[in-house]
C-alpha positions in Angstrom: 16.5 -90.5 35.5 19.9 -90.3 33.8 23.5 -89.3 34.6 25.7 -86.6 33.2 29.5 -86.6 33.4 31.2 -83.2 33.4 34.8 -83.2 32.1 37.4 -80.7 33.2 37.7 -78.1 30.4 41.0 -76.6 29.2 41.0 -73.4 31.3 44.6 -72.5 30.8 45.6 -72.3 27.1 46.7 -75.9 26.5 47.6 -77.0 30.1 47.7 -80.7 31.0 46.2 -80.5 34.4 44.7 -78.1 37.0 44.5 -78.0 40.8 41.2 -78.2 42.6 41.3 -75.2 44.9 37.8 -75.4 46.4 34.5 -77.3 45.9 31.2 -75.4 46.2 29.2 -78.6 46.3 29.4 -82.0 48.0 28.1 -85.4 47.0 24.4 -85.5 47.6 23.8 -81.8 46.9 21.1 -80.8 44.5 22.3 -77.9 42.2 20.8 -75.7 39.6 22.3 -75.2 36.2 25.0 -72.6 36.2 25.4 -72.8 40.0 29.0 -72.6 41.3 30.6 -76.0 41.2 34.4 -75.7 41.9 37.4 -73.4 41.7 40.4 -74.8 39.8 43.8 -73.2 39.4 46.3 -73.2 36.5 49.8 -71.7 36.7 48.5 -68.3 37.5 44.7 -68.1 37.1 42.0 -69.4 39.3 38.7 -70.1 37.4 35.3 -70.8 38.7 33.5 -73.7 37.0 29.8 -73.8 37.1 27.4 -76.7 36.8 26.4 -77.5 33.2 23.1 -79.1 34.3 20.6 -79.2 37.1 20.6 -82.3 39.2 22.0 -84.2 42.1 25.8 -84.5 42.6 26.6 -88.2 42.8 30.4 -88.1 42.4 33.3 -85.6 42.4 36.9 -86.0 41.3 38.9 -85.3 44.4 39.6 -83.1 47.4 40.9 -79.5 47.4 44.6 -79.5 46.6 44.5 -82.5 44.2 45.5 -82.2 40.6 43.0 -83.3 37.9 43.9 -84.0 34.2 42.3 -81.9 31.5 39.5 -83.9 29.9 39.0 -86.3 32.9 35.6 -86.4 34.6 35.3 -83.8 37.3 31.8 -84.4 38.5 28.9 -86.7 37.8 25.3 -85.6 38.1 22.0 -87.5 38.4 19.5 -85.7 36.1 16.0 -85.8 35.0 15.3 -87.5 31.7 17.5 -89.7 29.5 21.1 -90.5 30.3 23.5 -88.0 28.7 27.1 -88.5 27.8 30.0 -86.2 28.8 30.8 -83.6 26.2 34.3 -82.8 25.0 36.3 -80.3 27.2 35.6 -76.7 26.4 38.3 -74.5 24.7 40.6 -72.4 26.8 39.0 -69.5 28.5 41.4 -66.6 27.7 39.8 -64.1 30.0 40.5 -66.0 33.2 41.5 -63.8 36.0 43.7 -64.4 39.1 41.9 -65.1 42.3 42.1 -62.3 44.8 40.7 -61.4 48.2 38.1 -58.8 47.3 35.0 -59.2 45.1 35.3 -58.0 41.6 32.3 -56.9 39.4 30.3 -60.0 38.4 32.2 -61.6 35.5 30.6 -62.6 32.2 30.1 -66.3 32.1 31.4 -68.3 29.2 29.0 -71.2 28.5 28.5 -73.8 25.9 26.3 -76.8 25.8 27.4 -79.2 28.6 30.0 -77.0 30.1 30.4 -73.7 31.8 33.2 -71.8 33.5 34.0 -68.2 34.4 36.8 -66.3 36.2 36.2 -65.9 40.0 37.8 -63.1 42.0 37.9 -65.1 45.2 37.5 -68.7 46.4 35.2 -70.5 48.7 34.9 -74.0 50.0 32.1 -76.4 51.0 28.5 -76.0 50.1 26.5 -76.4 53.3 23.1 -74.7 53.2 23.6 -71.0 53.9 21.7 -69.5 56.8 20.0 -66.2 56.3 20.3 -65.3 59.9 22.8 -65.5 62.8 22.8 -66.1 66.5 23.2 -62.9 68.5 26.7 -64.0 69.5 27.8 -64.1 65.8 27.4 -60.4 64.9 26.9 -57.1 66.6 23.5 -55.5 66.8 22.3 -54.3 63.4 25.0 -56.1 61.4 23.9 -59.4 60.1 26.4 -61.8 58.5 25.5 -64.8 56.2 27.3 -68.1 57.1 26.5 -71.8 57.1 25.9 -73.6 60.4 29.3 -75.3 60.1 31.1 -72.1 59.5 29.3 -70.4 62.5 30.2 -73.4 64.7 33.8 -73.3 63.6 34.1 -69.6 64.2 32.5 -70.0 67.6 35.0 -72.8 68.6 37.8 -70.5 67.5 36.4 -67.4 69.3 36.2 -65.5 66.0 33.7 -62.7 65.6 32.3 -63.3 62.1 31.6 -59.6 61.6 35.4 -59.0 61.7 36.2 -61.5 59.0 37.0 -60.2 55.5 34.8 -62.1 53.0 35.1 -63.0 49.4 31.4 -62.4 48.9 29.9 -59.3 50.6 28.6 -60.3 54.0 28.9 -64.0 53.5 31.6 -65.9 55.5 32.9 -69.2 54.3 35.6 -71.7 55.5 38.1 -70.1 53.1 37.5 -66.7 54.7 38.1 -68.2 58.2 41.4 -69.8 56.8 42.6 -66.5 55.5 41.6 -64.8 58.9 43.6 -67.4 60.8 46.6 -67.1 58.5 46.9 -63.3 58.7 45.9 -62.9 62.3 48.1 -65.5 63.9 48.8 -64.4 67.4 46.0 -61.8 67.2 43.4 -60.9 69.8 40.9 -63.8 69.2 40.9 -66.7 71.7 38.4 -69.4 72.4 36.7 -69.3 75.8 39.0 -72.1 77.1 42.1 -70.0 76.7 44.7 -70.7 73.9 43.1 -71.4 70.6 43.4 -75.0 69.3 45.9 -76.1 66.7 44.6 -75.5 63.2 46.1 -77.5 60.4 45.8 -75.5 57.2 46.4 -77.3 53.9 48.5 -75.4 51.3 46.4 -75.1 48.2 45.8 -72.7 45.4 48.0 -69.5 45.3 49.7 -70.3 48.6 50.7 -73.8 47.4 52.0 -72.3 44.1 54.0 -69.7 46.0 55.6 -72.4 48.1 56.5 -74.5 45.0 58.0 -71.5 43.2 60.1 -70.4 46.2 61.3 -73.9 46.9 62.3 -74.3 43.2 64.1 -71.0 43.2 66.2 -71.8 46.2 66.8 -75.4 45.1 68.0 -74.5 41.6 69.6 -71.1 42.0 72.8 -70.4 43.9 71.8 -67.1 45.5 74.1 -64.4 46.7 73.1 -61.0 48.2 74.8 -57.7 48.2 73.7 -54.7 50.3 74.7 -51.1 50.0 73.7 -48.0 52.0 72.4 -45.0 50.0 71.9 -41.4 51.2 68.5 -40.4 49.9 68.3 -37.0 51.6 68.3 -35.1 48.3 66.1 -37.6 46.6 63.5 -37.2 49.4 63.7 -33.4 49.1 63.1 -33.8 45.3 60.2 -36.1 45.9 58.6 -33.6 48.3 58.9 -30.8 45.7 57.4 -33.0 43.0 54.4 -33.9 45.1 53.9 -30.3 46.2 53.5 -29.2 42.5 52.0 -32.4 41.0 48.5 -30.9 40.5 46.2 -33.7 39.3 49.0 -36.2 38.7 49.6 -39.2 40.9 51.5 -38.9 44.1 55.2 -39.9 43.8 56.5 -42.5 46.2 60.1 -43.7 46.3 59.3 -46.6 44.0 58.9 -44.7 40.6 62.2 -42.9 41.3 64.0 -46.2 42.1 62.5 -47.9 39.0 63.8 -45.0 36.9 67.3 -45.5 38.3 67.1 -49.2 37.7 66.0 -48.7 34.1 68.7 -46.1 33.3 71.5 -48.3 34.6 70.5 -51.7 33.3 71.9 -51.1 29.7 75.3 -51.0 31.2 74.7 -54.3 33.0 72.7 -56.5 30.5 73.4 -59.7 32.4 71.1 -58.5 35.2 68.0 -57.9 33.0 67.9 -61.6 31.9 66.2 -64.9 32.2 68.0 -68.2 32.5 66.7 -71.4 30.9 68.2 -74.1 33.0 67.4 -77.0 30.7 68.6 -75.4 27.5 71.5 -73.7 29.2 70.7 -70.3 27.5 70.6 -66.9 29.1 68.4 -64.4 27.3 69.5 -60.8 27.9 66.4 -58.6 27.4 66.5 -55.2 25.8 63.2 -54.0 27.3 62.7 -53.8 31.0 59.6 -55.6 32.1 59.8 -55.0 35.8 58.1 -57.4 38.2 56.6 -55.7 41.2 56.2 -58.0 44.2 52.8 -57.2 45.8 51.3 -58.5 49.0 47.7 -59.5 48.7 45.4 -61.4 51.0 45.7 -64.4 48.6 49.5 -64.3 48.8 52.4 -62.7 47.0 51.7 -61.7 43.4 54.1 -60.1 40.9 52.3 -57.9 38.4 54.6 -56.6 35.6 55.3 -53.0 34.5 55.7 -53.4 30.8 58.5 -51.4 29.0 59.3 -49.6 32.3 62.3 -47.9 30.5 59.9 -45.9 28.3 57.8 -44.4 31.1 58.4 -41.2 33.0 58.0 -41.0 36.8 54.3 -39.9 36.6 53.5 -42.7 34.2 55.3 -45.2 36.5 53.5 -43.9 39.5 50.1 -44.4 37.8 51.0 -47.9 36.5 52.3 -49.0 39.8 49.1 -48.0 41.6 47.0 -49.6 38.9 48.8 -52.9 38.9 48.9 -53.1 42.7 45.1 -52.5 42.9 44.5 -55.0 40.2 46.5 -57.7 42.0 44.9 -57.0 45.4 41.3 -56.9 44.0 41.8 -60.1 42.0 41.4 -58.3 38.6 45.0 -58.7 37.3 45.1 -60.8 34.2 47.5 -63.7 33.5 49.3 -61.5 31.0 49.8 -58.8 33.7 51.4 -61.4 36.0 53.9 -63.0 33.6 56.9 -62.1 31.5 59.0 -60.0 33.9 62.7 -59.7 33.3 63.8 -58.4 36.7 61.8 -57.9 39.9 61.7 -55.4 42.7 60.4 -56.2 46.2 59.8 -53.9 49.1 58.2 -54.3 52.5 57.6 -50.5 52.7 57.8 -49.2 56.3 58.5 -52.7 57.5 61.6 -52.9 55.2 64.1 -53.5 58.0 67.8 -52.9 57.9 68.6 -55.4 55.1 66.8 -58.2 53.2 68.0 -61.2 51.2 65.1 -61.5 48.6 64.5 -64.8 46.8 64.9 -64.5 43.0 61.8 -64.7 40.9 62.8 -67.7 38.7 63.7 -67.8 35.8 65.0 -64.2 36.3 68.6 -63.8 37.6 68.2 -60.8 39.9 65.8 -59.2 42.3 66.2 -55.8 44.0 65.0 -55.0 47.5 64.9 -51.5 48.9 64.7 -51.2 52.7 63.1 -48.6 54.9 64.4 -45.1 55.0 65.8 -44.0 58.4 67.2 -40.7 59.6 70.6 -41.0 61.3 73.6 -38.8 62.1 76.4 -38.9 59.6 79.8 -37.1 59.2 79.8 -34.6 56.3 82.8 -32.3 55.8 83.8 -32.8 59.3 80.4 -32.0 60.7 77.7 -34.3 62.2 74.5 -33.8 60.2 71.2 -35.6 59.9 70.8 -37.7 56.8 68.1 -40.0 55.4 69.6 -43.4 54.6 68.2 -46.4 52.9 69.9 -49.8 52.4 69.4 -51.4 49.0 69.7 -55.2 48.6 70.2 -57.2 45.5 70.1 -61.0 45.2 71.6 -62.6 42.1 72.0 -66.0 40.4 75.7 -66.7 40.8 75.6 -69.0 37.7 75.0 -65.9 35.6 76.0 -62.8 37.6 79.4 -62.3 39.3 79.7 -60.4 42.6 81.7 -57.6 41.0 78.9 -57.0 38.5 76.2 -57.0 41.1 78.1 -54.5 43.3 79.0 -52.3 40.3 75.3 -52.2 39.3 74.2 -51.2 42.8 76.9 -48.5 42.9 75.5 -47.1 39.6 72.0 -47.0 41.1 73.5 -45.3 44.2 75.1 -42.6 42.1 71.8 -41.7 40.5 69.8 -41.7 43.7 72.3 -39.6 45.6 72.5 -37.1 42.7 68.8 -37.2 41.7 69.1 -34.6 38.9 70.9 -37.3 36.9 67.6 -39.3 36.8 66.2 -36.7 34.4 69.3 -36.5 32.2 69.4 -38.5 28.9 
């Protein structure tokens, strides 16, 4: 018998440490070579590490949520044969993809002697033996769900129908899936038999922890101010309907491509808004190109894919790219490059947009724009009361870089284009 120590490889292009998001094994488990070992997270990418050898797990580095230094021992295995020494960490895996809620096609594994890692579209925790059958209470007739005994017992205690839980792996429910179900169904229809469901402490790890850190840093370092203006989008909505009626095989136009066009056409007049602020160096970089961040809700949390060179795209190209990036983020296929480098961000709650929002700036940017929902209300026009479609537009800015007058003037410029939509197509 021998031992093999597996060191944490560099999975993030020269990073110093990574967060353990989930373990797929526990001490005492016997694993096969290339079996899932753990999910670790860098700044934006979650990577699945696989076992470099077959053997028994005798030690692991820490619990989910803990940080581990690159090159330190992540797991120790008891193996057949002579004792083997830990190899050097593997080189950075450039194809790492961000963790997402839905399964992506099976990724290609990168493997070298003594180390193996690959991108994973969604996480999982614990490695209890997986049952191939369920009790009748766990799934409706004819629909069988895979889950470990511990997961089935936890779901039963919480009054959760496993068949209703969205899973990272088709048909297989894990603890992470139950955590996601609890997070996004708080106050929902499930209740344990005894009445109110018990308190459920949920540790912030992975993407949710990174979101919490980024939002706290943004509010802590940036003096925000928000300006809100009402915009009459009646003519814009008529134009949008006409465009969609004659679009043929082109993508459907939502409000977003039209708003992005207005943002891009007005930014050259207000370069201080399309900028990033380096706090430590005290340097504001005003960008010529508009790399527009698009805040996107996913089951894993808020992600911000980036529309590169948005200023060079027409509304049809914008509609196509918006749909592509949103799908990539939600399915876990967005690359790190697609989730970084934005110069200004737009965030929208769609039909839940409310009357006004005070969005949090996507640091180190200095501005974020938030359209709210469109409502039809009576307005006075030429002494007559008429129906109009109105939308409030919010903008939050970094007051260290942007003055209130500039923010208000910029929104007024956007308002002029949206209320006279023919100007969107005039060079």
